[in-house]
N, C-alpha and C positions, 0 to 999 in steps of 0.2 A: 504493500500500500504506500502511495506517495505521501510525503509529508505535507501537512496543511500549509497554505501560504497566507500571508497577511494581506487583507484587503483594507485599503485606506479610503475612508469616506469623507468627501469634501461637500460642503453645502453653503450656498449663498442665500441669505434671506433678506428681504425688505418688504415694504408695504404692498408691493405688487405681487410677490410670490416667492417661490423657493426653487433653486436650481441645485440638483444633486448629481454628484459624480463619484464613481468608484474606480480606484486605480490599484493595480497589482504590480509593484516594482519587480517582484521576482519573475513575472511573466513579461519581461522586456519593457517594463514601465508602461504597460498597456492600460489605457482607460477603457474599461470593459462595460460601463453603463453610464448613461447620461439622460436626465429627464428634467422637465420643467412643469411646475404646478402653480397656477394662479391661486391667490389667497382664498378665494371663495369656492374653488373647484373641489369636488370630492376625489378626483383622481388626477394623476400626472399624465402628461403627454411625453412619450419617449422620443428622444432626439436620435439616439442610436438604436439599432436593432436590439430587441429584448430577448435575451437568451439565459436560461438557467445556468447558474455557476458550475454545476456538475458537468454540463455539456461543454462549457467553455474550457474547463480543466482538461478535457480530453485533447484539445488542440487550441491552445490560447492564441496562437498566431492568426487564427481564422475569424476572430471576432473583435469588436471594440474599435480601437484606433492603434493598430500596430505601428511602431516606428521602423521605417525602412532605411537601412544603411549598413555598411558604407557603400553597398552596391544595390541600389533600388531596382526592382524589376528582375526579369530573367537575364542570366549571364551565359553567353556562349551559344553556339548553334544547337538548337533543340534543347536549350537549357542544360548544356553539359558542364557549365561552370568554368570553361577555359576562356582566358582573355590574354591579349597581347598588349604589352606596355613597354615603350622605349626599347624595342628590339628583343624583348624576352617574352616567353609564354608562361603564364601562371594558371593556377586553378584554385577555385574557391568553393567552399561548401558551408552552408546551403547555397545552392546556385540560383535561388529565387529570393529576391528582396533583402539579401544580406543576413548577417548574424546578429545585428543589434536586437532584433525582436525576440531572439531565442535566449538572450543572456539576462542574468539577474542584475538589476540596477540597485544602487545603494541610496537610501533616502538621506539627504543632507539638510533638508529644511522642510518643516511642516507647520501649517496653521489651519484654521477652519476653512479657508478658501484657497489655499495654495500649497502645492507640493513640488519640491525640486529633488530630482534624482540624478545620480552621476554614474557613468560607466567608464572604467579605465581599461582600454584594450591594448594588449601587447602580444601579438601573435608570433613574435620571435621566441616566445616561451611556449612550453608545452600547453596545448589546448585541445579540447574536443572539437573545436571548430577548425576545419582544415583550410589552410591557405598557405601557399608557399610565397605569397607576397607579404612582407613583414609589416602589416598594419600596426601602427602605434598611435592611438588616438585617445584623447580625454574629452568626453562629451557630457554636457549637462542639459537637462530638459526641465523647464519650469512650466507647470500647468496651473493656471489661475482660473477660478470660477467666478462668473459675473451673473447678472440677472438675465437668464435665458441664453447664456453663451459661455464659452471658455476661450482662453488664449494659450497657445503653445509658443514657447520661446526655446529654441535649440541653439546651443553654443558648442562648437567643436574646435579643438586644438590639436595640431600635429605635434606630438611629443617625441617623434623620431628624428632621425638625421637625414632623411631623404624625402623627396616629393612623394605625396600620396594621392592617387586618383580616387575621388569619392563622389558619390551621388546620394542624396537623401530623398526621402519621401514619407508621406503619411497615408494611412489606408483606412479612413473612417467608413464603417458600415452603417449608413443611415437607415433608420427604420422606414420601411415602405411596404405598403400592401398592394400598391400598383392598381390601376394605372397611375403613373406619375408624369408630370411635366418636368423634364430635365433641361436646365439651361447651363451652358458652358461658354466661357468667353474665348472661344477658339476659332481659328479660321482655316487650319489645315490639319491633316492627319498624317501619321507615320504609316507608310505602306509596310505591311508585315509579310514575312516569308511564309511558306506553305508547310512548315514543320508542325508536328503535333503540339509543340510548345513554341509558338511563333515569337519572333523578335523583329524589330524594325530592320528593314533593308538599308536604310539611309535615304530612301526616296520619300519625298513629301508630295501630298495630294491635296489640292484645294477642295474644300467641302462643298458638295452639291446640295440640292434642295432636300434630298432624303436624309441628310445629316446636318441640317442647319440648326445647330443648338443655340444660336444667338437669341432667337425669339422663343425658344422652347420646343422640345420634341417629345412626343408622348412615348413612354416606355411602359409596356404592358407586362403581365406575368408570363406571357409566352415568349417574350423577347430575350435574347441572350446577347449581351455586349461584353467584349473583352478587347477594347480598342484604345489606342493611345493617340492623343491629339496635341497639337502645338500651335505656335503663332498666337500666343495669348495676348489679349488686349488688356492693358493696365490703364485704369482711369485714376488720376491723382495718386498714383503709386500703389494701387490695389486692384486685384482681380477677384471677381465673385462668381462662384458656381453654386447651383442650387437644385433642389428637387421639390416640387409642389404637388399636393394631393389633398383630397378630402379625408377628414379624420372624425370618427364618431366618438364622443366622450360624454361621460356622466358628470356634468358640471354642477348638478344640484337638482332639487325637486322642481318639477315632477318628472321630467323626461330627459333622455339623452339629447345631445345637440351635435349637429354636424358643423365642423369648422374647416376652414381652408388653411392648411398649414404649409409653411415654407421652411424647409431645413436647408441651411446654407453653409458654405465654407468660403472664407475670404483670406487670400494670401497676399503678403506684402512683398513689394519689389525690393530686393535686397540692396543695401548700400554698397555691397561688394560687387565690383564689375564682373568677377569671374564665377559668381554663383547666384542663381535666382531660380524661382519656379519656372521651368522651361516647358513642361508638358503636363497633361492631365490624362489619367487613365480612367475610363468608365468601365465598371465591372458589375454584372448582375449575377450573383451566385444562385445557381439553380435550386428551386424548391425552398427558398428562404424569403422572409419578409425584409429584404435588404437591397439597397443600391449603394455601391461604393464609388465615391468620387475622390480620386487619389492625386493630389498635387505632387509632382516630381521635379527635382532640380535638373534632371537629365532624363532622356528616354531610357527604357530598358536596354541592356547590352551597350551602355554608353561608352565604356572603355574601348571595346572593339570598334564601334562606329567612329570614335575619335581617331583610333589607330589607322583606320582606312581613309581618313581625311574627309569624312562626311561633314556637311555644313549643318549648323543649327543644333549641335549636340550639347554645347555648354557644359562639358565635363569640367568639374572643379579639380584643379591640381593644387592641393594644399601644400604650401611651402613649410619647411621645418620651423617650428615654433609659431607658425601663423595661426590666428584665431578667426573663425568666421561665425556668423549667426544668422538664423532664418526664423521666421515666425508666421503663424497663421491663427485666425479666429474661426470659430465654428459655433453655430447656434440655431435658434428657431424663432420664427415670426408667426404670429396668429393674424391672418389677414381677414 
């Protein structure tokens, strides 16, 4: 039997209502539950997909908001984990989304509304995570809860003595019973290869009418999406993606009420020229009440794409002792 893990509960309360978040640092600092309840309501509205803790425990990386890094997305042809960097070939495992989400983070700060965790990675030492690239990184993530929303701030330092290629991402599984209207601030998509575990070829394609997410595109329970988009439009330094749908809730006597709910994620344009949210992945897990909208600083297989000289990859090459930070906000609006 596996050892029990500690779940940290954060809550923000004011006269308008309460926002509750549950975080498990031992599971990759994963925020596994998030909901909002107005003061006079009898029940809360889930922001993230609602899943029993015992189910999440079977595979924590598939729920909540996994932190993806230092290699977000699939790596290598058919996700074989191989990548070329500066004339050498390396291999990394896990070959999807990196190892940050599999490692136990340490809590260094905690309050009613904020939790900060840290992860110190040194793969030059013996590790269950296989990589013959000597990643040495110190990363902190601060999660702050506000009224109806949260903010993530990630800071990463290269603690090694050589340049390290990195890409980060976040994988929120929004609650959705579908049909939903999905809006993404993107103009192009990455063309994927034809392997079972596809990765971008490096070719870009302008979005046609059937994929026009700017004004909103309906996503139903029978649709399956696992696509990566780019050419993000930032307005005043921020980009916003969202999913909207009807939600029935018991807000009080005498009857239930249908509300129009918007769940959104807003990511900030980084002040660092060599790292920013460059791509967005849309994923609909089969058979689940969820839609994942994943902001990524580079597309999947970014190191190999950069090695081939593909344009628009935005791979971050973190210099020794250099520190970078990125952030995003996520929340709910009742329309």
